[in-house]
N, C-alpha and C positions, 0 to 999 in steps of 0.2 A: 504494500500500500504506500503510495507516494504522499509525502507531507507537503502541502502547498505553501507557497511563500507567504501567504497571509498569516500563517501561524507565527512566522518569524516577526512579522509586523506586530502581532499581538503581544509578543514578548516585551516590546518596548512600551506598552501601555501600562503605566505604573499606578493608575488610579481610576476609580469608577465613581464619578462625582454626583450621580443622581439617585435619590431615594436609597440611601445607604442603611436606613433603619428597617431591615427586613429580617426579623428573628427566624432562627433555624428551628425546624420541628424535628422530633425524634419519633420514629415508628419502627419497631423491630420487626413488624409483620411483613415489611416489604423486602426482606433479605432474600427470600426464596425467588421472588420475581426477578430481582437484580442478578442473582447468581445464575439464573437460567438464560440471561441475555448478554451480559458483559463479563470479561475476565481480565486479569492482569497477566502479562507475559514477561518473563524474566530473560534478559540477555546479559549474562555475566553478572556484574554488580549493578547493572542498570535495569530498572523495570519500566515497562510501558503500560499505562492504563488504557482503558477503553471508555469512550464517550459516544454513545449513540443518540441521534436526535431525530425527532419527528417534526415536520413542518405542518402546523395546523392549516387547514384549507384556506386559501386566499381567493377571494371573488375574482372571476374573470382571469384566472391565471394563464390561460392560453394566449392572452393578448401580449404576454411578455416573453414569448418563446425566443430563444437564441440558440440555434443548433450548434454553434461553435463554442459554447461556453458551458462548463459545469458549474452553473451558478444556482442561486436560490430556486428559481423556477424549473431548472433542469432536475434538481433533486426532488422537487414537488411532483414533477411529471413521472419520475422513476417510481416514487412511492405509489402513485395512482396506477400506473401501468402494470407494475409487478405486485401490487397489493402488499407492499412492504410496510411494516409497522414502524421500523426505524432505519435510518441511514447509518451505516457503521463508520466509526471514526476512532482515532486514538487520542490520548491526552497525557499531559504531564501535570503533576501536582507538586508545587514547590512551596516549601515552608521557610519562613523567615520570622523568627520570634513568635509573635501572636498573629501572623498574617499568612494565609494560604492563598496561592494563586493557581487556579485550574485553567489550563490552556489546551484547547482542542479544536478540531475542525476537519473538514474534508473538501477536496476539490482538485482540479487539474489545471484547466485553462479558465480559472475563476474559482469561486468557492465560497464556503460559509465557515466562519471561525468564531469561537467563543472565548471570551476572557472573563473568568469569574473570580471574584475576590471575597474571601471569608476573613472577616476581621472582628474580633471580640464577639464571636457567635452571631454575627449578622452577615448577610450576603448582599453583594452588588455585582453588576456585570455590564459587559459590552458585547455587541455582536458586530463582526466585520464581514462585509459583503464585497466580493470581487467579481467582475465580469470582463468580457473582452471589448466592450463598447462603452462610450461615455453616455450612460443612461441614468445615473443616480444623482439625486440632489436633495438638499434639506429644504428647498423652496420650489415653487412652481416655475421659476425662471429657467428657461432652456439654456441660457448662457452660463449657468452654474453647474452644468452636468459633468460628472466624473465617472471613472470606471471602477472606483472603490468608495466605500463609505463606512464609517464607524457609527454605530447606533447605541445610545445608552438604553438601559431598560426602564420602562415605565412601571412594569410589574415583575416581581421575581419571588419565587417561593422555593425553598430548598427543604427537602425531607431526607434525613439520614437514618441509618440503621442503629446508630449508637452515638452518644456524645463524643465529641472530638477531644483528644488529649494533647494535641499539638506536639507530637513526637515524631522524629525521623523514623521512617519505615512503617509508620502506622498506616493501616489500610482504611480508606474511607469509601463508603458505598452510599449512593443516594439517588434521588429523583428530583428534577428541577422543572418547574414551569416558569417560562418567562415570556413577556411581551415587550417589544422594543418601542421606542418613541416612533412617531410617524416619519416617513420619508416619501420622496417622490421618485417615480421611475418612468422613463419614456417607453411607451409600448410600440408594437410593430406598426401601428398606424401613425406614429409620430406624436401621439398625445401624451401629455404629462399627467400621470395618475398618482393619487395618494395611496400608500400602502402601509399597513400596520401588521407586520408579521409576528407570529407567536410560535413558540416551540415547546415540546416536551422532551426532556433530556433524561437519560439514565446512564450512570457512570460508576466506575470503580477505579481506584488508583492507590499507589503507595506514596506517602509524603517523602519528598527528597529535599536535600539541602538546596536552598535557593542561592545560586552563584551569580545571578543577574540582579545586582542591587541597583 
């Protein structure tokens, strides 16, 4: 599985500044579901976690088709066509004092990436989108179009299987629901349309020392 360049960009995002007061819930009953879907793989001394995501349905998704890009709508089409519950992805979980950064995503010529930050038992996040054309914007102005965009979360909820101890090599397992702030995208008709994507995420990973301060 190739790791897209947007994840490297996400490594440089050091803060999530919107709605940081999102308490974490604990529910031991979800562990069976998580273990049946995601797993940690060990490569020598390094472990790679798994973060799978589901894109909740977006109205008129076919208007944004881009055959040359593995972007948000490409993954949504794959989910629909193959009746997939989740898109598979890998992740890293980095620990620095009382802060955990979960970074994951998927894509090839474009992609979807997630940067999730746990601090003092509260979670915040960002979603990064990449595509092959300049179609993204924070406004309806066509002159402001880009081929990538970072979106803060308007809503985010994390449920984990047990309280976090903030220790190196500790395993974390959880489920996340998140909805991003609105953004605009140019469709195949050349129209600028407002989009508010939301995701269901299921993940597991081991906490590793954060060497990217």
